[in-house]
C-alpha positions as CSV (number, residue, x, y, z in Angstrom):
1,M,-2.6,0.1,5.6
2,T,-0.1,-2.9,4.5
3,K,2.8,-2.2,2.4
4,L,4.2,-4.9,0.3
5,A,7.9,-5.6,0.0
6,V,9.2,-7.9,-2.4
7,I,12.8,-9.4,-1.1
8,A,14.7,-11.3,-3.8
9,I,17.9,-13.2,-1.8
10,G,20.6,-14.2,-2.9
11,G,22.8,-17.4,-3.3
12,N,24.8,-16.7,-0.2
13,S,21.7,-16.8,1.7
14,L,21.2,-20.0,1.3
15,I,25.0,-21.8,0.7
16,P,27.4,-19.5,3.3
17,D,30.9,-20.8,1.5
18,K,32.4,-23.9,-0.3
19,D,32.2,-26.0,3.3
20,R,29.0,-25.7,4.0
21,V,26.7,-26.8,0.1
22,T,24.7,-29.7,2.1
23,V,21.1,-29.4,1.9
24,Q,20.8,-29.4,5.7
25,D,23.7,-26.7,5.4
26,Q,21.2,-25.3,2.7
27,Y,18.9,-25.5,4.9
28,R,20.4,-23.7,8.1
29,A,20.7,-21.3,5.7
30,A,17.7,-20.7,5.1
31,G,16.7,-20.3,8.4
32,E,19.2,-17.9,9.2
33,T,17.5,-15.0,6.4
34,A,13.9,-16.1,7.5
35,D,14.5,-15.1,10.7
36,H,15.4,-11.9,9.5
37,I,12.0,-11.6,6.8
38,A,9.9,-13.0,9.5
39,T,10.8,-10.0,11.7
40,L,10.0,-7.6,8.9
41,V,6.0,-9.3,8.6
42,A,5.7,-8.8,12.2
43,D,6.4,-5.3,11.8
44,G,3.3,-5.2,9.3
45,W,4.6,-6.0,6.1
46,D,3.4,-7.9,3.3
47,V,6.3,-10.0,1.1
48,A,6.6,-11.6,-1.8
49,I,9.9,-13.3,-1.8
50,T,12.1,-14.8,-4.8
51,H,15.6,-16.5,-4.4
52,G,18.8,-17.3,-6.4
53,N,19.1,-21.3,-7.8
54,G,22.5,-21.4,-9.7
55,P,24.6,-23.7,-7.4
56,Q,21.7,-25.7,-6.7
57,V,20.6,-26.3,-10.4
58,G,24.6,-26.9,-10.8
59,Y,24.2,-29.8,-8.3
60,I,21.1,-31.3,-10.2
61,L,23.1,-31.1,-13.9
62,R,26.0,-32.6,-12.1
63,R,23.9,-35.5,-11.1
64,S,22.3,-35.8,-14.0
65,E,25.6,-36.4,-15.8
66,L,26.8,-38.8,-13.7
67,A,23.7,-40.4,-13.5
68,A,23.7,-40.7,-17.5
69,K,24.1,-43.9,-18.0
70,E,21.4,-45.3,-15.2
71,L,18.8,-42.8,-15.9
72,H,17.5,-39.6,-18.6
73,E,19.2,-36.6,-18.0
74,V,17.3,-33.7,-16.6
75,P,16.6,-30.6,-19.1
76,L,17.3,-27.2,-17.5
77,D,13.8,-25.8,-17.0
78,V,13.0,-28.9,-14.8
79,C,15.8,-28.6,-13.1
80,G,14.6,-25.3,-12.6
81,A,11.2,-26.3,-10.9
82,D,12.9,-28.5,-8.8
83,T,14.6,-25.9,-7.4
84,Q,11.8,-23.7,-6.7
85,G,9.5,-26.9,-5.0
86,A,13.1,-27.6,-2.9
87,I,14.5,-24.5,-2.0
88,G,10.3,-22.5,-1.3
89,Y,10.5,-25.5,1.0
90,A,13.1,-24.5,3.2
91,L,12.3,-21.0,2.8
92,Q,8.6,-22.0,3.8
93,Q,9.2,-24.5,6.5
94,N,11.6,-22.0,8.4
95,L,9.2,-19.0,8.2
96,A,6.4,-21.1,9.3
97,N,8.3,-22.0,12.6
98,D,9.1,-19.0,13.0
99,F,5.8,-17.4,12.9
100,L,4.7,-20.0,15.4
101,H,7.7,-18.6,17.9
102,L,6.3,-15.2,16.7
103,G,2.4,-16.0,17.2
104,I,1.5,-15.2,13.6
105,D,-1.3,-16.4,12.1
106,K,0.6,-16.9,8.6
107,T,0.9,-19.1,6.3
108,V,3.6,-19.5,3.6
109,A,3.0,-20.5,0.1
110,T,5.6,-21.5,-2.8
111,V,4.3,-21.0,-6.3
112,V,6.1,-22.8,-8.9
113,T,6.6,-20.4,-11.3
114,Q,7.1,-19.7,-14.9
115,V,8.3,-16.6,-16.2
116,E,7.6,-16.0,-20.0
117,V,10.7,-14.9,-22.6
118,S,10.5,-13.6,-26.4
119,A,11.8,-16.2,-28.9
120,D,13.4,-13.5,-30.5
121,D,15.5,-12.1,-27.6
122,P,18.7,-10.9,-29.4
123,A,20.3,-13.3,-25.8
124,F,19.4,-16.4,-27.6
125,Q,21.8,-15.2,-30.6
126,H,24.9,-14.9,-28.3
127,P,24.1,-17.4,-25.6
128,S,27.0,-16.5,-22.6
129,K,25.9,-18.3,-19.2
130,P,27.6,-21.3,-18.5
131,I,26.2,-24.0,-16.7
132,G,26.7,-27.4,-16.0
133,S,30.5,-29.2,-15.6
134,F,33.3,-28.6,-17.4
135,M,33.8,-31.3,-20.6
136,G,36.5,-32.5,-22.7
137,A,36.5,-31.0,-26.5
138,E,35.3,-34.5,-27.6
139,E,32.4,-34.3,-25.3
140,A,32.0,-30.9,-25.8
141,A,31.9,-31.4,-29.9
142,R,29.7,-35.0,-29.5
143,R,27.2,-32.9,-27.4
144,R,26.9,-29.5,-29.2
145,D,26.8,-31.8,-32.8
146,Q,24.2,-34.3,-31.5
147,E,22.4,-32.3,-29.2
148,G,22.6,-28.8,-30.3
149,W,24.4,-27.2,-27.3
150,D,26.5,-24.3,-27.4
151,V,29.5,-24.4,-25.9
152,V,32.9,-22.0,-25.1
153,E,36.3,-23.1,-24.0
154,D,36.8,-21.6,-20.2
155,A,40.2,-20.0,-20.0
156,G,42.4,-23.3,-20.3
157,R,39.6,-25.4,-18.0
158,G,37.9,-27.1,-20.1
159,W,34.5,-27.0,-22.5
160,R,31.6,-25.9,-21.0
161,R,27.6,-25.4,-22.0
162,V,26.5,-22.2,-22.6
163,V,22.9,-21.0,-22.4
164,A,21.1,-17.3,-23.1
165,S,19.7,-14.6,-20.6
166,P,16.9,-13.1,-21.9
167,R,15.1,-10.3,-20.2
168,P,11.5,-11.5,-18.5
169,I,8.3,-9.8,-20.4
170,R,5.6,-12.1,-17.9
171,I,5.2,-13.4,-14.8
172,V,2.8,-16.0,-15.7
173,E,1.4,-17.2,-12.0
174,E,1.1,-13.6,-11.5
175,A,-2.8,-14.2,-10.7
176,A,-2.1,-16.8,-8.1
177,V,0.3,-14.5,-6.4
178,R,-1.8,-11.4,-6.2
179,A,-4.7,-13.9,-4.8
180,L,-2.4,-15.5,-2.0
181,L,-1.4,-12.2,-1.1
182,A,-4.6,-10.8,-0.9
183,A,-5.7,-13.9,1.0
184,G,-2.3,-13.0,3.8
185,M,-0.5,-15.4,2.9
186,V,3.6,-14.9,2.4
187,V,4.6,-16.4,-0.9
188,I,7.5,-17.6,-2.4
189,T,7.9,-17.3,-6.2
190,V,9.8,-16.5,-9.3
191,G,13.0,-18.8,-7.8
192,G,16.0,-18.6,-10.1
193,G,14.7,-15.8,-12.3
194,G,11.5,-17.9,-13.0
195,I,11.3,-21.0,-15.3
196,P,11.8,-19.8,-18.5
197,V,9.3,-20.5,-21.1
198,V,8.4,-19.2,-24.6
199,R,5.1,-19.1,-27.1
200,N,5.3,-21.8,-29.8
201,A,3.7,-21.2,-33.1
202,K,0.2,-22.6,-31.3
203,G,0.7,-19.5,-28.7
204,E,1.4,-22.6,-26.3
205,L,4.1,-22.2,-23.5
206,E,7.0,-24.7,-23.5
207,G,10.6,-24.0,-21.3
208,I,13.5,-23.0,-23.1
209,A,16.6,-23.5,-22.5
210,A,17.8,-20.4,-20.7
211,V,18.7,-18.9,-17.5
212,I,16.7,-15.6,-16.4
213,D,18.4,-13.4,-13.9
214,K,16.7,-13.6,-10.6
215,D,16.8,-9.8,-10.0
216,H,15.5,-8.6,-13.5
217,A,12.9,-10.7,-12.7
218,S,12.2,-10.0,-9.1
219,G,12.2,-6.1,-10.4
220,L,9.3,-7.1,-13.0
221,L,7.7,-9.0,-10.0
222,A,7.3,-5.9,-7.6
223,N,6.4,-3.6,-10.8
224,V,3.4,-6.1,-11.6
225,L,2.2,-6.1,-8.1
226,G,2.6,-2.4,-7.3
227,A,5.4,-3.3,-4.5
228,D,6.3,-0.5,-1.9
229,M,9.7,-1.4,-1.6
230,F,11.8,-3.7,-4.3
231,I,14.8,-5.5,-1.5
232,I,18.1,-7.2,-3.0
233,S,19.3,-9.0,-0.6
234,T,23.3,-9.9,-1.0
235,A,26.3,-10.1,0.3
236,V,27.5,-6.8,1.5
237,E,25.3,-4.5,3.7
238,K,25.3,-1.0,1.6
239,V,26.9,-0.9,-2.3
240,A,30.2,0.7,-3.0
241,L,31.5,2.6,-5.3
242,D,35.2,1.9,-7.2
243,F,34.6,-1.3,-4.7
244,G,37.6,-2.9,-4.3
245,T,40.0,0.1,-4.5
246,P,41.3,2.6,-2.5
247,Q,38.5,5.1,-3.0
248,Q,35.9,3.1,-2.6
249,E,33.1,4.4,-0.8
250,W,30.1,3.1,0.5
251,V,26.7,5.2,-0.2
252,D,23.6,5.2,1.8
253,R,21.4,7.2,-1.0
254,L,21.3,7.1,-5.0
255,T,19.0,9.1,-6.9
256,L,17.7,7.0,-10.3
257,A,19.9,9.6,-12.3
258,E,23.2,8.8,-10.2
259,A,23.2,5.4,-10.2
260,K,22.3,5.2,-13.9
261,A,25.7,7.5,-14.3
262,A,27.6,5.3,-12.1
263,L,26.6,2.2,-13.8
264,A,27.2,3.4,-17.2
265,E,31.1,4.7,-16.0
266,G,31.7,0.6,-15.7
267,T,34.3,0.7,-13.1
268,H,31.9,1.1,-9.8
269,F,29.7,-2.1,-10.3
270,A,31.2,-5.9,-11.3
271,A,29.3,-7.0,-13.9
272,G,28.8,-10.7,-12.6
273,S,28.1,-9.2,-9.1
274,M,26.6,-5.5,-8.2
275,G,26.4,-4.8,-12.1
276,P,22.9,-6.9,-13.0
277,K,21.5,-5.9,-9.6
278,I,22.0,-2.1,-9.9
279,Q,20.7,-2.8,-13.5
280,A,17.5,-4.6,-12.2
281,A,17.0,-1.7,-9.9
282,I,17.1,1.0,-12.5
283,D,14.9,-1.1,-14.9
284,Y,11.9,-1.1,-12.0
285,L,12.5,2.1,-11.1
286,E,11.8,3.4,-14.6
287,R,8.9,1.3,-14.9
288,G,7.3,3.5,-12.1
289,G,8.7,1.9,-8.9
290,K,8.8,3.4,-5.3
291,E,11.8,2.3,-3.7
292,V,14.3,-0.1,-4.2
293,I,17.0,-1.2,-1.2
294,I,20.5,-3.0,-1.1
295,T,21.9,-5.0,1.7
296,D,22.7,-8.3,2.9
297,P,19.8,-10.6,4.6
298,A,21.1,-9.9,8.5
299,N,20.0,-5.9,8.1
300,I,16.7,-6.0,5.7
301,G,15.1,-5.2,9.1
302,R,17.5,-2.3,10.0
303,A,17.7,-1.4,6.2
304,V,13.7,-0.7,5.7
305,A,14.1,1.1,9.0
306,G,16.6,3.7,7.4
307,E,19.5,2.5,9.7
308,T,21.4,1.1,6.7
309,G,21.8,-0.3,3.1
310,T,21.7,1.8,-0.2
311,R,18.3,3.2,-1.2
312,I,17.9,3.8,-5.0
313,V,15.0,6.2,-5.4
314,A,13.6,8.0,-8.7
């Protein structure tokens, strides 16, 4: 019986470094990651792929700001939709070419995916996710007063807009993703954590200015699809305890209880990097998930084979 893996790939899979950020650079970087995923498919796995989009959304916002005197600005939810299409295109074309060379008859499809959040999520009362460019105090005040932006001063570097990061509660296009997987396709979905949407008073969906954590949304996707494995691809081959200290220790395996205890200590996993990934793994397992692997793109195949990576198990 074919097994299903949900693979969440991070920003490092798309932008290797600050000197390689063009569309062509990102396409090549996506191709390198696609090579490793194609090998997993060749080994018999069905795959749903999710991805980050933070830098790409930032680029769209910056272009929009620079062109504001000539063209309308792009709302944040539409930026998310734009990046899902563009990043999905790069991944699906690279994967299709890999399958051609491997002799695999597989179609790859990207689903522009909405993810529902609660309008009552406490995160909306405490927006904390910086987006867009730095502004002067006058521009920040104008945006706050005229457009309702939440703005904060950032360590003397200027002012930035901040938005909420609510928890995902439903993958709107879940049925479409299921149907494509059942038809034998590789599916790219929940890009950037999904396009955040809420229900209005009529019960209709509408986009909202927010950023959903990609790993949390990917874990929810893995749960609703009943995935056999949730793979979080990041910048390191394994998870480390006491990362960056003389006591640093690379970890092969953690139980759910061990992961929760280590996260609660507050010293092992940085809030802006590994912390959210560990929390996403915990949430996935507590909702009945089977197994999580955290590793870098080049080692996805070896990690699934049990040769490297960090496994987190219930």
